[in-house]
MIMAR-724055 format. One record per residue (C-alpha): residue in three letters; x, y, z. Coordinates in steps of 0.02 Angstrom, whole numbers, plus 50000, padded with zeros to 5 digits. Layout:
N
ALAXYZ/...
***
This chain:
364
MET499765044151037/ASN500785028751039/LYS501195019250916/PHE499915002050881/TYR500914985250859/ILE500334970450783/ASP501394956350782/ALA501674947350595/ASP501434931050697/ILE499614928150732/LYS500274915150849/LYS500864926050968/ALA499854944750911/GLU498584953451016/THR497184961550967/LEU497244980750941/PRO497044987751105/ALA495274993151180/GLY495835010651179/PHE495755008650972/TYR494015008451003/LYS493645019951139/SER494895038451082/GLN494325049850977/GLU495805055150935/VAL496055039350833/PHE494515040450786/ASP495065057450682/LYS496665053650645/LEU495835035850555/LYS495145047850432/GLU496565055050350/ASN497775040450387/VAL496585028150323/PHE495255033850238/VAL495905046950141/LYS497445035250095/SER496265020150011/TRP494905018349892/GLN492865020549905/TRP491525012249792/ILE490235024149732/GLY489325014549640/ASP489175006949442/GLU489295020449305/ASN487645010749216/THR486395018549344/LEU487315034349400/VAL487955040749228/PRO487155029949097/LEU487225042048962/SER488715053748884/GLU488785071048919/SER487905068249097/VAL488615074049287/TYR488265066949460/PRO488795073349617/LEU488885064749777/VAL489665067349930/LEU490915052949980/LEU490765046250152/ASP489535061850210/ASN489605066350398/TYR491415060750418/LEU492415060850246/SER491005074350188/GLU492075076850022/PRO491265084549864/LEU491275075749709/LEU490765073349543/LEU490645060249415/ILE490565065049236/ARG490315052649094/ASN490835066348914/LYS490485064148745/GLU491765050848715/ASN490825041148858/LYS492355042848951/THR491685041849134/LEU492925054749265/CYS493055061249438/LEU493075078249502/THR493085087749643/ASN491335096849649/VAL492005114349708/CYS492235128049619/THR494235135249609/HIS493375153349639/ARG492545152649793/GLY492175135249855/ASN490505133649802/LEU489685117949753/ILE489475116349542/ILE488135103149531/ASP486725102049639/ASN485795088149553/PRO486125074749420/LYS485915081049240/LYS486425080849063/ALA487755096449035/LYS489005098948894/ASN489795108649009/LEU490075115949212/ILE489665132249261/CYS489635138449441/MET487955146949508/TYR488715157449607/HIS489785169549493/GLY489905161549343/ARG491455152549319/LYS491405139049170/PHE492555121949156/GLY492365109649030/LEU491735091749066/ASP493565086549077/GLY493675100949237/SER494995111049113/PHE494685130249166/GLN493805138949014/LYS493165155949075/MET492835170349195/PRO491865184049176/LYS492585201449271/PHE494405192449285/ASN495125203449143/GLN496195212549248/ALA496885196749369/GLU498815196549332/ASN499365177649317/PHE497565170949271/PRO497345156449250/ARG498565143349337/PRO498345126949344/CYS497515127349506/ASP496005135149407/ASN495595119749336/LEU494425109649438/HIS495585092549528/GLU495345074449470/PHE495445059249570/PRO495935041249508/LEU494515031649471/LYS494665014249444/LYS493274999949395/LEU492994982049427/GLY491454978449273/SER490324994349302/HIS490734996449482/LEU491785013849515/PHE493085016249639/VAL493695031549692/GLY495275038649787/LEU495635054849849/ASP497435051349900/PRO497705035249890/ALA499285024549947/PHE499195008149858/ASP498265003449687/ILE496644997749701/SER496934986849517/GLU497934975549601/VAL496304969549708/ILE495154970949569/ASP496304957649486/VAL496324948449626/MET494364949949620/ASN494214943749436/GLU495454928249466/ARG493754921949533/ILE492194931649480/GLY492924937949337/PHE491894923649245/LEU490154933449295/PRO489324945049195/LEU489284960049321/ASN488854969549167/GLU487144961749181/PHE486894961549367/LYS485464975149420/ILE485214984949558/ASN483814979849660/GLU483114996349767/SER481904986049850/LEU483094974049924/SER484734985649959/LYS484294996450135/ASN485525005250252/TYR485714998450445/ILE486125011150580/VAL487435000050728/ASN487925007550881/CYS489845002450882/HIS491235007950807/TRP491545003850612/ALA493144994350648/LEU492324982050753/TYR490824979450611/CYS492454975850503/ASP493174963450649/ASN491574954350631/TYR491334951150452/LEU493224946850447/GLU493114928050515/GLY491854914550505/PHE492144911050684/HIS490814915850759/ILE489334909750625/PRO489144893150700/PHE488784903050867/VAL487944918250797/HIS486754912150648/LYS486294893850625/ASP485394897350492/LEU486784903450387/ASN487694888950485/ALA486464875950423/VAL487094879350223/LEU488904883650256/ASP490164868450285/SER491114876150429/SER492454863950425/SER493094870150244/TYR492764887150277/THR494264896850208/THR495384913250211/GLU496554919850103/ILE497544936750118/TYR497864947349994/GLU499134965150043/HIS497504975150042/ALA495854963850030/ASN495434946250093/LEU494474933550005/GLN493284920950129/ILE492634907250045/GLY490864896950091/TYR490844879050048/SER488974873850024/LYS488404859750127/SER487554845750009/GLY486004851749903/GLU486174870549925/GLU486114881449792/VAL488374884549727/PHE489194894449562/ASN489124885649411/LEU491214888549382/PRO491724884249241/GLU493124870949188/GLY494804879249218/HIS494354892049347/VAL495474888549503/ASP493914882049632/PHE493194870949464/GLY492084855749549/LYS492074862449722/ASN490454867749808/ILE490604885249839/ALA489134897349896/ALA489744911949919/TYR491364922649900/TYR491624935250035/TYR492794948449979/TRP493364961850099/ILE494294977850025/PHE495404988350167/PRO494554997250242/ASN492824995050260/MET491994987350091/MET491364970250052/PHE490954960749912/ASN489894945449935/PHE489444935249781/TYR487994922249783/PRO487284913049651/TRP486034924149620/GLY486994941249628/LEU488094953849733/SER487814962249884/ILE489154976749921/ASN489254982250110/ILE489794997450160/ILE490355003050310/LYS490195021250344/PRO490975029850512/LEU489745043050582/SER490485042850762/ILE491525032650893/ASN490075021850912/LYS489015024750767/THR489105014950592/LYS488135018050455/VAL488135001150347/ALA487405002150169/PHE486754984950105/ILE486674986649895/THR485954971549800/TYR486234967149621/VAL485254954249564/TYR485864941149429/ASP484614926949442/GLU482914929949530/THR482564910949547/LYS484224908349665/LEU483934924549782/ASN482924912149920/ALA484124899849937/GLY485774894550006/ALA487284905350105/GLY486294923650016/ALA484694919950080/LEU484064927050246/LEU485454941450235/ASP484234956650343/LYS484154941750483/VAL486164937850465/GLU486354956550474/ARG485244959350626/GLU486044944650705/ASP487994954050683/GLU487264968650752/PHE486804962950898/VAL488524953350941/VAL489564968650897/GLU488414981850999/GLY488644969251122/VAL490814969751120/GLN490524990151092/LYS489714989951260/GLY491224973951308/LEU492334985551270/GLN492084999251412/SER492614988051538/ARG494184992651605/PHE494944977051653/TYR494764970951463/LYS496384978851370/ALA496474967651221/GLY496424950551144/ARG497354934951054/PHE496744929650886/SER496494911650854/PRO497674906950722/ALA496664894650631/MET495204906650609/GLU495544923450628/LYS496864927950475/GLY495824940950423/VAL495444951250581/HIS497654948650609/HIS497774955050446/PHE496494972350453/HIS497474974250631/MET499064975450561/LEU498524986350409/LEU497724999050547/ALA499144998750650/ARG500305000650485/TYR499295015250423/MET499025024250600/ASN500675022550605/ASP501135033350454/ILE501185020350334/GLN502875013050364/
***
């Protein structure tokens, strides 16, 4: 596999080559080099483990990483994330969410504490050098934005830096009061490579051409992108009369008509804050040309749901799908090799491609 190179100077840089999106070898390597080395949003603790001494099993990016995890809220109300795989023979320990004072594997009765520590095992009296540290359940790093949980399998960066950046602008919002709305949450299957979907999200360049309704409420001339090490922010400014945030005095954007804060976290997470609440988009690879996009909706002010930049999200999504599926088809051409970036409008895509190249080249 060739090394990937993206010039740090956007005025000179070319995009990732078409082969990046067409190679099964690259797709498989992205799993270990990018997804294992980054973080994933897994939900909010108030929904998944609302009570002390409760457990919640999940599979991280099923059909791609497929890593069995166990979210636990212990007696002291501390939330942690462990492997859900027994250290004896690899059986899943917990199959369904429930209250629990300890963890017992139903296969041979191995018992663990809610901190993952090995406690006892039948018929192992004659085993030498037992138990060992590896008989405890592996614990994964867990970080929070409000009640929202992020887990890393073997992360190469600290997501706390991203959370701190987000809190600079959205820290005034009472995130713990945002309520998940199942009826407004849905999944989409998109026939494209997962990174193409992210490419599209990371620039507002296409909005006037693809999203007529969204363009009618956003001031495209003021649209800005701010770049951070493992995240970036697109700020949507409202045209007069549209719904905007009521920003407190002292806020970095106080006095501005902010319609939306669009945060992207490397590699595949979007946190879209609107005056009515939060739309989380998780981009889940299924195959080289098929992606599952999960929209998870948290509502704070229902009266603002159908106004401003946060309205008609399903329509915007369908328009994005049409475009990225067209790109997926176009990349099959023998005559398209790579493109160039607009220095004014595609800073986010350029940033994403540089990160992908860095991680695929074994994180230089």
